[in-house]
C-alpha positions as CSV (number, residue, x, y, z in Angstrom):
1,M,97.8,116.8,114.9
2,Q,95.6,119.9,116.0
3,S,96.8,122.3,113.4
4,M,97.6,123.0,109.9
5,E,101.3,123.8,111.0
6,E,101.5,120.2,112.8
7,L,100.2,118.7,110.2
8,F,102.8,119.8,107.8
9,Y,105.6,119.6,110.2
10,A,104.7,115.9,109.6
11,L,104.7,115.3,106.2
12,L,108.2,117.7,106.0
13,Q,109.8,114.7,108.2
14,D,108.6,112.1,106.3
15,V,109.4,113.7,103.1
16,Y,113.1,114.1,104.8
17,F,113.3,110.5,105.9
18,A,112.6,109.5,102.3
19,E,114.7,111.4,100.9
20,K,117.9,109.8,103.3
21,Q,116.8,106.6,102.2
22,L,116.5,107.4,98.5
23,L,120.1,109.2,98.8
24,K,121.2,105.0,100.3
25,T,119.3,103.7,97.5
26,L,120.5,105.7,94.2
27,P,123.9,104.0,94.3
28,K,122.1,100.9,94.2
29,L,120.3,101.1,91.9
30,A,123.3,103.3,89.5
31,K,125.6,100.1,90.1
32,K,122.8,97.3,89.4
33,S,122.0,99.0,86.1
34,T,123.6,98.5,82.8
35,N,122.0,100.8,80.5
36,E,124.6,103.7,80.9
37,K,121.8,106.6,80.1
38,L,120.5,105.2,83.3
39,Q,123.1,105.3,85.7
40,E,124.0,108.5,84.2
41,A,120.9,109.7,85.0
42,F,120.6,107.8,89.0
43,T,124.2,109.0,89.7
44,T,122.9,112.7,88.8
45,H,119.7,112.4,90.7
46,R,121.9,111.7,94.1
47,D,124.0,114.7,93.5
48,E,120.2,116.1,93.3
49,T,119.3,114.6,95.9
50,E,121.9,115.6,98.2
51,G,120.7,119.3,97.0
52,Q,117.0,118.7,98.0
53,I,118.0,117.2,101.5
54,E,119.9,120.5,102.3
55,R,116.5,122.6,101.3
56,L,114.4,120.7,103.5
57,E,117.1,121.3,106.0
58,K,116.1,125.1,105.2
59,V,112.9,124.2,105.8
60,F,113.0,123.1,108.4
61,K,114.8,126.3,109.8
62,A,112.8,128.4,108.4
63,I,109.4,127.1,110.3
64,G,111.7,127.0,113.8
65,K,112.2,122.9,113.8
66,K,115.1,120.9,113.9
67,P,115.6,118.6,111.0
68,R,114.4,114.9,112.3
69,G,112.8,111.9,109.4
70,K,109.9,110.3,110.2
71,T,109.5,106.8,109.1
72,C,108.0,107.2,106.0
73,D,106.1,103.1,104.8
74,A,105.3,104.1,101.5
75,I,109.3,104.6,100.4
76,L,110.6,101.8,102.0
77,G,107.9,99.7,100.5
78,I,108.9,100.9,97.1
79,I,112.8,100.6,97.9
80,A,112.1,97.2,98.3
81,E,110.2,96.7,95.5
82,G,112.9,97.8,93.5
83,Q,115.5,95.4,96.0
84,E,113.1,92.5,95.5
85,I,114.2,93.2,91.1
86,M,117.6,93.8,91.4
87,D,118.0,90.5,93.3
88,E,115.5,88.5,91.2
89,V,115.8,89.6,87.6
90,D,118.8,88.4,86.0
91,D,117.8,89.6,82.2
92,E,119.9,92.8,82.3
93,A,117.2,94.6,79.7
94,L,114.1,93.3,81.9
95,R,116.2,94.3,85.0
96,D,116.4,97.6,83.5
97,A,112.8,98.0,82.7
98,G,111.9,96.9,86.8
99,I,114.4,99.2,88.4
100,L,113.3,102.1,85.9
101,A,109.9,101.7,86.9
102,A,110.9,101.4,90.9
103,A,112.2,104.5,90.5
104,Q,109.6,106.5,89.0
105,A,107.4,104.8,91.7
106,A,109.5,106.7,94.0
107,E,109.6,110.0,91.8
108,H,106.0,110.2,91.6
109,Y,105.6,109.5,95.4
110,E,108.1,112.8,95.6
111,I,106.0,114.5,93.2
112,A,103.0,114.3,95.3
113,R,104.1,114.7,98.6
114,Y,106.5,118.3,97.2
115,G,103.4,119.1,95.7
116,T,101.8,119.1,99.1
117,L,103.8,120.7,101.3
118,R,104.4,123.4,99.0
119,A,100.4,124.1,98.2
120,W,100.5,123.7,102.5
121,A,103.5,126.1,102.5
122,E,101.5,128.5,100.0
123,L,98.3,127.9,102.7
124,L,100.6,128.7,105.8
125,G,102.6,131.6,104.4
126,Q,106.4,129.9,104.1
127,A,107.7,131.9,101.7
128,E,111.3,131.2,101.9
129,A,110.0,127.1,102.1
130,V,107.4,127.6,99.0
131,E,110.6,128.5,97.3
132,L,112.6,125.4,98.6
133,L,110.3,123.4,97.6
134,S,109.6,124.5,94.0
135,E,113.1,123.9,93.4
136,T,112.6,121.1,94.3
137,L,109.4,119.9,93.1
138,A,111.5,121.0,90.0
139,E,113.8,118.9,90.1
140,E,111.6,115.6,90.7
141,K,109.6,116.6,87.6
142,H,113.3,116.3,85.6
143,A,114.1,113.1,87.1
144,D,110.5,111.4,86.7
């Protein structure tokens, strides 16, 4: 990568991939949870994630790029940890606690990435991207 624009685009692709993976994972987390509030939180955040993907697609458009994901090993690792908990923990309360910890790790990852993307969008003078990324960052902080 030779420019801030290229770095911004690469991180945008990373987050796009992560959101798509989480969109598939959140219903599994809701299904494996036994706590109603936790189930509701996962279901609500799944709906928010759809909107976040749409906003990312608008950011891609604003910078003149096609929406495309790039494999994000970090989110795949976080998802794998959550899957391990769902597969190996029999006690319902313990499993809920483990699932919540894995979900919180994903939220913290997203908060870090969206905060960086928003700052870089400001640096690059991408006002529309700043607005869209700020909205998603607020949702991720609320989900956390």
